[in-house]
C-alpha positions as CSV (number, residue, x, y, z in Angstrom):
1,X,0.0,0.0,0.0
2,X,2.8,2.4,0.9
3,X,4.6,1.4,-2.3
4,X,1.4,2.3,-4.3
5,X,1.1,5.7,-2.6
6,X,4.8,6.4,-3.4
7,X,4.3,5.4,-7.1
8,X,1.3,7.7,-7.3
9,X,3.2,10.7,-5.9
10,X,6.0,10.1,-8.5
11,X,3.5,9.9,-11.3
12,X,1.8,13.1,-10.1
13,X,5.1,14.9,-9.9
14,X,6.0,13.8,-13.4
15,X,2.7,15.0,-14.7
16,X,3.2,18.4,-13.1
17,X,6.7,18.7,-14.6
18,X,5.4,17.8,-18.1
19,X,2.6,20.4,-17.7
20,X,5.2,23.1,-16.7
21,X,7.4,22.2,-19.7
22,X,4.5,22.4,-22.1
23,X,3.5,25.8,-20.8
24,X,7.1,27.1,-20.9
25,X,7.4,25.9,-24.5
26,X,4.3,27.8,-25.5
27,X,5.5,31.0,-23.9
28,X,8.8,30.8,-25.8
29,X,6.9,30.5,-29.1
30,X,4.5,33.4,-28.3
31,X,5.2,36.7,-30.2
32,X,6.9,39.4,-28.1
33,X,4.8,42.1,-26.6
34,X,5.0,45.4,-28.7
35,X,7.4,47.9,-27.2
36,X,6.2,51.5,-26.7
37,X,8.0,54.1,-28.7
38,X,9.1,57.4,-27.2
39,X,7.3,59.2,-30.1
40,X,3.6,59.2,-30.8
41,X,2.9,57.2,-33.9
42,X,0.5,58.3,-36.6
43,X,-1.2,56.7,-39.5
44,X,-3.2,58.3,-42.4
45,X,-7.0,58.0,-41.9
46,X,-7.8,54.5,-43.1
47,X,-11.0,52.5,-42.5
48,X,-12.5,55.2,-40.4
49,X,-9.5,55.5,-38.1
50,X,-8.3,59.0,-37.3
51,X,-4.6,60.0,-36.6
52,X,-3.8,61.0,-33.0
53,X,-1.8,64.0,-34.2
54,X,-1.0,65.9,-37.4
55,X,2.7,65.8,-38.3
56,X,3.9,69.0,-40.1
57,X,7.4,69.2,-41.6
58,X,8.8,72.7,-42.0
59,X,12.4,74.0,-42.6
60,X,13.8,76.8,-40.6
61,X,17.0,78.4,-41.9
62,X,18.9,80.8,-39.8
63,X,18.3,83.6,-42.3
64,X,14.5,83.0,-42.5
65,X,13.8,81.8,-39.0
66,X,11.0,84.2,-38.4
67,X,9.3,83.1,-41.6
68,X,9.1,79.5,-40.4
69,X,7.8,80.5,-37.0
70,X,5.0,82.6,-38.6
71,X,4.0,79.5,-40.5
72,X,4.0,77.4,-37.4
73,X,2.0,80.0,-35.5
74,X,-0.6,80.1,-38.2
75,X,-1.0,76.3,-38.3
76,X,-1.4,75.9,-34.6
77,X,-3.7,78.9,-34.2
78,X,-6.3,77.6,-36.8
79,X,-6.9,74.1,-35.6
80,X,-7.9,72.3,-32.4
81,X,-6.1,69.1,-33.5
82,X,-2.9,68.0,-31.9
83,X,-0.1,69.1,-34.3
84,X,3.4,67.7,-34.1
85,X,6.0,69.9,-35.8
86,X,9.2,68.5,-37.3
87,X,11.4,71.6,-37.6
88,X,14.3,70.8,-39.9
89,X,17.4,73.0,-39.8
90,X,21.2,72.9,-40.1
91,X,23.5,72.3,-37.2
92,X,24.4,75.9,-36.7
93,X,20.8,77.0,-36.2
94,X,19.6,74.3,-33.8
95,X,20.0,76.5,-30.8
96,X,18.3,79.4,-32.4
97,X,15.3,77.2,-33.3
98,X,15.0,76.1,-29.7
99,X,15.2,79.6,-28.3
100,X,12.7,80.9,-30.8
101,X,10.2,78.3,-29.7
102,X,10.8,78.2,-26.0
103,X,11.0,82.0,-25.4
104,X,7.8,83.0,-27.4
105,X,4.1,82.2,-27.6
106,X,5.1,79.0,-29.4
107,X,6.5,77.4,-26.3
108,X,3.5,75.1,-25.9
109,X,3.8,73.3,-29.3
110,X,4.8,69.7,-29.7
111,X,7.9,69.6,-31.8
112,X,11.2,67.9,-32.6
113,X,14.2,69.6,-34.1
114,X,15.7,67.6,-37.0
115,X,19.2,68.3,-38.2
116,X,19.7,68.0,-41.9
117,X,23.2,67.1,-43.2
118,X,24.0,69.0,-46.4
119,X,26.7,66.6,-47.3
120,X,24.1,64.4,-49.0
121,X,24.0,67.0,-51.7
122,X,27.6,66.7,-52.7
123,X,27.9,65.9,-56.4
124,X,24.2,66.7,-57.0
125,X,24.0,70.5,-56.8
126,X,26.4,72.9,-58.5
127,X,26.8,76.6,-57.5
128,X,24.8,79.1,-59.5
129,X,25.2,82.8,-58.9
130,X,22.0,83.8,-60.6
131,X,19.7,82.6,-57.8
132,X,21.8,81.5,-54.8
133,X,18.8,81.5,-52.5
134,X,17.3,78.6,-54.5
135,X,20.4,76.5,-53.7
136,X,20.1,76.6,-49.9
137,X,20.5,73.0,-48.6
138,X,17.1,73.1,-46.8
139,X,15.4,73.5,-50.2
140,X,16.2,69.9,-50.8
141,X,14.9,68.5,-47.5
142,X,11.6,67.5,-49.2
143,X,13.6,65.0,-51.3
144,X,14.8,63.1,-48.2
145,X,11.8,62.9,-45.9
146,X,11.9,59.2,-45.3
147,X,15.6,59.4,-44.4
148,X,15.0,62.0,-41.7
149,X,14.3,61.2,-38.0
150,X,10.5,61.3,-38.6
151,X,8.2,58.8,-36.9
152,X,5.0,59.3,-38.8
153,X,3.5,57.3,-41.7
154,X,2.1,60.4,-43.4
155,X,3.3,64.0,-43.2
156,X,2.3,67.5,-44.4
157,X,5.3,69.4,-45.8
158,X,5.1,73.3,-45.8
159,X,7.5,75.9,-47.2
160,X,8.4,78.7,-44.8
161,X,6.7,81.3,-47.0
162,X,3.1,80.1,-46.4
163,X,0.4,81.1,-44.0
164,X,-2.3,78.5,-43.1
165,X,-5.7,80.0,-42.6
166,X,-7.7,76.7,-42.6
167,X,-7.7,73.6,-40.4
168,X,-4.5,71.7,-41.2
169,X,-6.3,68.4,-40.5
170,X,-8.4,68.9,-43.6
171,X,-5.3,68.9,-45.7
172,X,-3.7,66.1,-43.9
173,X,-6.8,63.9,-44.3
174,X,-6.8,64.0,-48.1
175,X,-7.3,60.5,-49.5
176,X,-4.4,59.7,-51.8
177,X,-5.1,57.6,-54.9
178,X,-3.7,54.1,-54.9
179,X,-0.1,54.0,-55.8
180,X,0.4,57.8,-55.2
181,X,3.2,58.8,-52.8
182,X,2.1,62.4,-52.6
183,X,-0.5,65.1,-53.2
184,X,0.3,68.5,-54.8
185,X,-1.6,71.5,-56.1
186,X,-1.4,71.9,-59.9
187,X,-0.4,75.3,-61.4
188,X,-3.5,75.4,-63.6
189,X,-6.2,74.8,-60.9
190,X,-7.2,78.3,-59.8
191,X,-9.3,80.2,-62.4
192,X,-9.3,83.2,-60.0
193,X,-5.5,83.5,-60.3
194,X,-5.2,83.2,-64.1
195,X,-5.3,86.9,-64.7
196,X,-2.6,87.5,-62.1
197,X,-0.5,84.7,-63.4
198,X,-0.7,86.1,-67.0
199,X,0.1,89.7,-65.8
200,X,3.4,88.6,-64.2
201,X,4.4,85.9,-66.7
202,X,4.4,83.1,-64.1
203,X,5.2,79.7,-65.5
204,X,2.5,77.1,-65.2
205,X,3.7,74.4,-67.6
206,X,6.7,72.1,-67.9
207,X,8.2,74.4,-70.5
208,X,8.9,76.9,-67.7
209,X,11.0,74.4,-65.7
210,X,12.8,72.1,-68.1
211,X,15.2,72.8,-71.0
212,X,13.6,71.1,-74.0
213,X,16.6,71.8,-76.1
214,X,18.3,68.9,-74.2
215,X,17.8,65.4,-75.5
216,X,17.5,64.0,-71.9
217,X,14.4,66.2,-71.4
218,X,12.8,65.3,-74.7
219,X,13.4,61.6,-74.0
220,X,11.1,61.9,-71.0
221,X,8.1,62.1,-73.3
222,X,6.5,64.9,-71.2
223,X,4.7,67.5,-73.3
224,X,6.0,71.0,-72.7
225,X,2.4,72.2,-72.4
226,X,1.6,69.8,-69.5
227,X,0.5,71.6,-66.4
228,X,3.2,71.8,-63.7
229,X,2.5,71.6,-59.9
230,X,3.8,73.4,-56.9
231,X,6.0,71.4,-54.4
232,X,6.0,74.0,-51.7
233,X,2.9,72.4,-50.1
234,X,2.2,68.7,-50.2
235,X,1.1,65.6,-48.3
236,X,3.4,62.6,-48.4
237,X,2.8,58.9,-47.8
238,X,6.2,57.8,-46.3
239,X,5.6,54.1,-46.9
240,X,4.7,54.6,-50.6
241,X,7.6,57.0,-51.0
242,X,10.0,54.3,-49.7
243,X,8.4,51.6,-51.7
244,X,8.8,53.5,-55.0
245,X,12.3,54.7,-54.0
246,X,11.3,58.3,-54.7
247,X,14.5,59.7,-53.1
248,X,16.7,57.6,-55.4
249,X,14.8,58.8,-58.4
250,X,15.1,62.4,-57.4
251,X,18.8,62.0,-56.8
252,X,19.2,60.5,-60.2
253,X,17.8,63.7,-61.8
254,X,19.9,65.9,-59.6
255,X,23.0,64.1,-60.8
256,X,21.8,64.3,-64.4
257,X,21.4,68.0,-64.1
258,X,24.8,68.3,-62.4
259,X,26.4,66.7,-65.5
260,X,24.2,68.1,-68.3
261,X,22.5,71.2,-66.9
262,X,19.0,70.3,-68.0
263,X,17.3,72.8,-65.7
264,X,19.5,75.6,-64.4
265,X,18.3,77.9,-61.7
266,X,17.9,80.6,-64.4
267,X,14.7,78.8,-65.4
268,X,11.6,79.5,-63.3
269,X,11.7,76.7,-60.7
270,X,15.4,76.7,-59.9
271,X,17.0,73.3,-59.2
272,X,14.7,72.0,-56.5
273,X,11.4,71.9,-58.4
274,X,12.3,70.1,-61.7
275,X,13.3,66.7,-60.2
276,X,9.9,66.6,-58.4
277,X,8.1,67.5,-61.6
278,X,9.8,64.7,-63.5
279,X,9.4,62.0,-60.9
280,X,5.8,62.8,-60.0
281,X,4.6,63.5,-63.5
282,X,1.0,62.1,-63.8
283,X,1.7,60.2,-60.5
284,X,0.2,62.5,-57.8
285,X,-3.1,63.2,-56.2
286,X,-4.4,66.8,-56.6
287,X,-4.9,69.0,-53.6
288,X,-8.0,71.2,-53.4
289,X,-7.0,74.6,-55.0
290,X,-7.6,76.7,-51.9
291,X,-4.9,74.8,-50.0
292,X,-2.2,76.5,-52.1
293,X,-3.1,79.9,-53.2
294,X,0.2,81.0,-54.6
295,X,2.1,83.5,-56.7
296,X,1.7,86.1,-53.9
297,X,5.5,86.7,-54.0
298,X,5.9,86.7,-57.8
299,X,5.5,90.4,-58.2
300,X,5.0,93.4,-55.8
301,X,2.1,94.4,-58.0
302,X,0.2,91.1,-58.2
303,X,-2.8,91.7,-55.9
304,X,-5.8,89.4,-55.3
305,X,-9.2,90.5,-54.1
306,X,-9.6,90.6,-50.3
307,X,-12.6,88.2,-50.4
308,X,-10.7,85.6,-52.4
309,X,-7.7,85.6,-50.0
310,X,-9.9,85.5,-46.9
311,X,-11.6,82.3,-48.1
312,X,-8.3,80.6,-49.0
313,X,-7.1,77.9,-46.7
314,X,-3.4,78.5,-47.4
315,X,-1.6,81.6,-48.8
316,X,1.8,81.1,-50.5
317,X,4.3,83.9,-51.2
318,X,6.3,81.8,-53.7
319,X,8.6,84.0,-55.7
320,X,11.2,86.7,-55.0
321,X,9.0,89.1,-53.0
322,X,8.6,87.7,-49.5
323,X,6.1,89.2,-47.0
324,X,8.8,89.9,-44.4
325,X,10.7,92.1,-46.9
326,X,9.9,95.1,-48.9
327,X,8.4,95.5,-51.4
328,X,5.6,92.9,-51.2
329,X,1.9,92.4,-51.3
330,X,-0.8,91.5,-48.8
331,X,1.7,91.9,-46.0
332,X,-1.0,92.3,-43.4
333,X,-2.2,88.8,-43.9
334,X,1.3,87.5,-43.1
335,X,2.3,89.9,-40.4
336,X,-0.7,89.0,-38.1
337,X,1.0,85.6,-37.5
338,X,4.5,87.0,-37.1
339,X,6.3,86.1,-33.8
340,X,9.0,88.5,-32.8
341,X,12.5,87.0,-32.6
342,X,13.6,86.8,-28.9
343,X,17.2,86.9,-30.2
344,X,16.6,90.0,-32.2
345,X,18.2,88.5,-35.3
346,X,15.1,88.4,-37.5
347,X,13.3,91.6,-38.2
348,X,10.7,92.9,-40.7
349,X,11.8,95.1,-43.6
350,X,9.2,97.8,-44.1
351,X,8.9,101.0,-46.0
352,X,8.1,104.2,-44.1
353,X,4.6,104.2,-45.6
354,X,3.9,100.5,-44.6
355,X,2.3,98.0,-47.0
C-alpha cells in the first residue's frame, strides 16, 4: 500500500513537470509584446481611423527663422487638432530654433528639431550665382523625408513662406489615390489666379521648368504644355515613398542636371522643383486649390481680391518678393502671425509708408 502511494506521488510529480514544460514551450513561441515608442505614432486615416496627431514638416533656416515661426504660428492657431512639428534645420541653427520656440508664444507646441546634413547633396547640386537663395540645402529637405528622423507614416510638408488659414487636419486627411506617394496642387487649378499669373508671366507648364533643347528632357516624353505643380505644399505617404524609391529617383535627376545642366536655376523653378516635376509627372493626387493659393511673391504688383484671399485655406508667397521684406503684397495677412524673434536677429523690412 505504501509502495502504491509512493508510485502515485512520483506519477503526479511527473505530470506536473510535463505540464510546466509544455506551458514554458508555448511561452517561448509566443510573439513578443510590442514595445512602446518614445514618439507618438500616426497613420493616415484608413478605414475610419483618425490619426492622433497631425505631423507637419517645415524647414527653418537661420536667415529666415521668423518666416518658419510665422507659418508654425498660423498652423497651430487655426486648428484644435494636436499638431506635431518637425522643424528641420542645419546644425548651426539648432540653438536658435529652440530659443525661438521656448521663449515665445510657441512654447506650448509639440515639436522635434531635426538636423539636416547638407553633405548628402555633394555631387548633386552645383553653385549658381543667378539665384543662390534657391540653392540653400534646406530647399532639398523634401527629397529626403523618409531618411530623416521622422516617426509618422504620413506628413504635411510646408514651405516657410506660407500662412495656413484653414484647419490643417483637412489637408492632412486627403485621400491619396492608390499608388500615389504624394498630393500636390497643380499650377492650372485656380481660375481666380489666371489673370494675375498672366500679368506677371508666371510659368504654369513644364516648358517653364525644363530645358527642352536637351535630349535628356525630350526623351522623358513629357509635353512642354503639360501643367506643372507646386511642391511647396504637399502631403506625403512615407511608406509609398520608400516603396517607390522616390528619393533615389530624385537624386538621379539631380545628378543628371549636375552633368548636363538640363534645368539651371535661371529657369523658373530653380533646381529643387524640376526633379519633383519629373518623378511625379502624372503620379500624384491633386490638392484642393484653396490649399495652395500661390504666386503672392511673384510680383509686388500682383494683388488678389480681399474676399478671395480671406476664403483661402493657405496663402503662399512663392517668388522673390517675400512678405517679411519690402516690397511685397498682402503683408497684413502674413504679419498678423509674425512672432517677434527673442534673439533680435530676424526683423521685418518695411517702407516708411507701410504696405
